[in-house]
C-alpha positions in Angstrom: -14.9 -13.3 6.2 -18.0 -11.3 6.8 -18.3 -8.1 8.9 -19.5 -10.1 11.9 -16.3 -12.1 12.0 -14.2 -9.0 11.5 -15.9 -7.5 14.6 -15.3 -10.7 16.6 -11.6 -10.9 15.9 -11.1 -7.1 16.4 -12.8 -7.3 19.8 -11.1 -10.5 20.8 -7.7 -9.0 20.0 -8.5 -5.9 22.1 -9.6 -8.1 25.0 -6.4 -10.1 24.7 -4.2 -7.0 24.8 -5.8 -5.9 28.1 -4.2 -8.9 29.9 -1.0 -9.4 27.8 2.4 -7.9 28.0 2.9 -6.9 24.4 1.3 -9.0 21.6 -1.4 -11.7 22.3 -0.3 -15.4 22.2 -2.2 -17.3 19.6 -3.7 -19.9 22.0 -5.1 -17.1 24.2 -6.6 -15.3 21.3 -8.2 -18.5 20.0 -9.8 -19.1 23.4 -11.2 -15.5 23.5 -12.6 -15.8 20.0 -14.3 -19.1 20.8 -15.7 -17.6 24.0 -17.3 -14.5 22.5 -18.3 -15.8 19.1 -21.7 -17.1 20.4 -22.6 -13.5 21.3 -22.6 -12.9 17.6 -24.5 -16.1 16.7 -21.3 -17.7 15.5 -19.0 -20.4 16.7 -15.3 -21.1 16.5 -14.1 -23.0 14.6 -16.7 -22.0 11.9 -18.8 -24.8 10.4 -16.8 -26.5 7.6 -13.5 -25.1 8.8 -12.9 -27.4 11.8 -9.7 -28.8 10.3 -8.2 -25.3 9.5 -5.3 -24.2 11.6 -5.8 -21.1 13.7 -2.9 -19.3 11.9 -4.7 -20.0 8.6 -7.9 -18.7 10.0 -6.2 -15.4 11.1 -5.0 -15.0 7.5 -8.6 -13.9 6.7 -8.0 -10.7 8.8 -4.8 -9.3 7.3 -6.1 -5.8 7.5 -6.7 -6.1 11.3 -3.7 -7.8 12.6 -0.1 -8.9 12.2 1.1 -12.4 13.0 4.5 -13.4 14.2 5.4 -17.1 13.7 8.0 -18.6 16.1 9.7 -21.9 15.8 8.7 -24.3 18.6 6.5 -21.6 20.3 3.0 -20.2 20.0 2.4 -17.4 17.4 2.1 -13.8 18.6 -0.7 -11.5 17.3 -0.7 -7.7 17.3 -3.1 -5.1 15.8 -2.0 -4.1 12.3 -1.2 -0.5 13.5 0.9 -1.7 16.4 3.5 -4.2 15.0 6.0 -3.0 17.6 4.1 -5.1 20.2 5.6 -8.2 18.5 9.1 -7.3 19.8 9.7 -9.3 22.9 11.6 -8.3 26.0 14.7 -9.8 24.3 15.9 -6.7 22.4 15.9 -7.2 18.6 14.4 -10.7 18.7 11.7 -9.9 16.2 12.8 -9.1 12.7 11.8 -8.8 9.1 12.9 -11.4 6.6 16.4 -10.3 5.4 15.6 -9.8 1.7 12.4 -7.9 2.5 14.3 -5.7 5.0 17.0 -5.0 2.4 14.5 -4.2 -0.3 12.9 -1.4 1.8 16.1 0.0 3.4 19.0 -0.5 1.1 19.9 2.8 -0.7 21.2 2.0 -4.3 24.5 3.6 -5.2 25.1 2.2 -8.7 24.6 4.2 -11.9 22.1 3.4 -13.2 20.7 2.2 -9.9 19.7 -1.4 -9.3 16.3 -1.1 -7.6 14.1 -3.7 -5.8 11.3 -5.5 -7.5 9.0 -8.1 -6.0 7.8 -11.3 -7.7 4.4 -12.2 -6.2 4.5 -15.6 -7.8 7.7 -16.8 -6.2 7.8 -14.4 -3.2 11.3 -13.3 -4.2 13.1 -10.0 -4.5 15.0 -9.1 -7.7 17.4 -6.2 -7.9 17.6 -4.7 -11.4 17.6 -1.4 -13.3 14.4 -0.2 -14.9 15.8 -1.1 -18.4 16.4 -4.7 -17.3 12.7 -5.2 -16.3 10.2 -6.3 -18.9 6.7 -4.9 -18.6 5.4 -8.4 -19.0 7.6 -9.8 -16.2 4.9 -9.5 -13.5 7.3 -7.9 -11.1 6.1 -5.2 -8.8 8.2 -2.1 -8.0 9.2 -1.6 -4.4 9.7 2.1 -3.4 13.4 2.8 -3.5 14.9 3.7 -0.1 16.5 7.1 0.1 18.7 9.0 2.5 16.0 11.6 2.8 13.5 8.9 4.0 16.1 7.6 6.5 16.7 11.1 7.9 12.9 11.8 8.1 12.4 8.6 10.1 15.1 9.8 12.5 13.7 13.2 12.8 10.2 11.7 13.6 11.8 9.6 16.3 13.7 12.5 17.8 10.5 14.6 17.8 8.4 12.0 19.5 7.0 13.0 23.0 9.0 10.4 24.9 12.3 12.0 23.9 13.5 14.7 26.4 13.9 18.2 24.8 17.6 18.4 25.6 18.3 15.0 24.0 16.0 15.8 21.1 18.2 18.8 20.2 21.3 16.7 20.3 19.8 14.0 18.1 18.5 16.5 15.5 21.9 18.2 15.4 23.6 15.0 14.2 21.5 15.0 11.0 23.0 18.1 9.4 25.6 16.6 7.1 26.5 13.5 5.0 27.7 11.6 8.1 24.4 12.2 9.9 23.1 8.6 9.9 26.3 7.3 11.6 26.4 10.2 14.0 22.7 9.7 14.9 23.4 6.1 15.7 26.3 7.1 18.0 24.1 9.6 19.8 21.4 6.9 20.3 23.9 4.7 22.1 25.4 7.5 24.1 21.9 8.4 25.4 20.7 4.8 25.9 18.0 5.1 23.2 19.1 2.3 20.9 16.3 0.0 22.1 13.6 2.7 21.8 14.8 3.4 18.3 14.6 -0.2 17.3 10.9 -0.3 18.4 10.2 3.0 16.5 12.0 2.0 13.3 10.5 -1.5 13.3 7.0 0.0 13.5 7.7 2.6 10.8 9.1 0.0 8.5 6.3 -2.6 8.9 3.7 0.1 8.4 5.4 1.3 5.3 5.5 -2.2 3.9 1.9 -2.8 4.8 0.9 0.5 3.0 2.8 -0.7 -0.1 1.1 -4.1 0.0 -2.3 -2.4 0.2 -1.5 -0.1 -2.7 -0.3 -3.0 -4.9 -3.1 -5.4 -3.7 -0.4 -7.8 -2.4 -1.1 -9.8 0.8 1.6 -9.2 3.5 2.9 -12.7 4.1 3.2 -14.1 7.6 6.7 -15.4 6.9 8.0 -11.9 6.3 8.3 -11.6 10.1 10.2 -14.1 12.3 11.9 -14.5 15.6 15.7 -14.5 15.6 15.6 -17.8 17.4 14.2 -19.4 14.2 17.1 -18.1 12.1 20.1 -20.2 11.1 23.3 -19.4 13.1 25.5 -16.8 11.3 28.9 -17.8 10.0 31.7 -17.5 12.5 33.6 -15.1 10.3 33.1 -13.1 7.1 35.4 -11.3 4.7 35.2 -7.5 5.5 34.3 -6.7 1.9 31.4 -9.1 2.1 30.1 -7.4 5.2 30.1 -3.8 4.0 29.9 -3.8 0.3 27.6 -6.5 -1.0 24.9 -5.2 -3.4 22.1 -6.3 -1.2 23.7 -5.8 2.2 22.0 -3.1 4.4 25.2 -2.7 6.5 27.2 -0.1 4.7 30.1 1.8 6.3 27.7 4.2 8.0 25.8 1.3 9.6 28.6 -1.2 10.1 30.5 0.6 12.9 27.4 1.5 14.9 26.7 -2.2 15.6 30.0 -2.7 17.4 30.8 -2.1 21.0 33.9 -0.2 22.1 35.7 -3.4 22.9 34.9 -4.7 19.4 36.2 -1.6 17.8 39.5 -1.9 19.7 40.0 -5.3 18.0 39.9 -3.9 14.5 43.2 -3.4 12.8 43.2 -1.4 9.5 46.3 -1.1 7.3 47.7 2.5 7.2 47.4 2.8 3.4 43.7 2.1 3.6 43.3 4.7 6.4 45.0 7.3 4.2 42.7 6.5 1.3 39.7 7.0 3.5 41.0 10.3 4.7 41.5 11.5 1.1 37.8 10.9 0.3 
């Protein structure tokens, strides 16, 4: 779309944010766009695009906004640099598609490492070593997640202005050894900061993905984000090895325990021989 429409959508989104709690509902944004378009000698819907869905229309402004589709509900729209506004009052409701999340957060441990590659033609992630990928495959390399990056994100969060100085020192102190990620998560819960961390990490991760998309000239797809309500119900039970050791699963030992409450932990029974093996590591 031309620069005039870019300005219309940008202004409409800013106006919508002034009277919205968080992101702007699609219907509200549509009304604002239709109201202010005549000020720019335009009309909504544009001539010749009357049959186009509003979500499709917004696809022309990928660099300006991020759209969250929701099953049975209106879409939500946020500025591209504020994706955290898409998180609703229900903590953790908004999430990245599982395979995309894993591709940008899973730290490979194999030798040689299996790394994430994206297929723009099929919108699928493939995990493979560099030697397994043909130069003619059309796959695009996704930056491999590292412990250093994970620690840096946590340091940035701890150093943010909204974290009290005393709490900040405690959070930073957890990141000094190999168990830092788990210890940091424990400290977050102890200080009641888990929800704030979720907002911060969601924003950091979405902005990282958007930056990668721009560098590779790949459009960030609307369906990479979704509401938990639109996801299928998880299985009632899983084998422990499937939960903590699958090749694409983001929940390794350091992340597995942090998601359990104290009551959940009390229900876990581990054979003594396994405990002894862990202590020998």
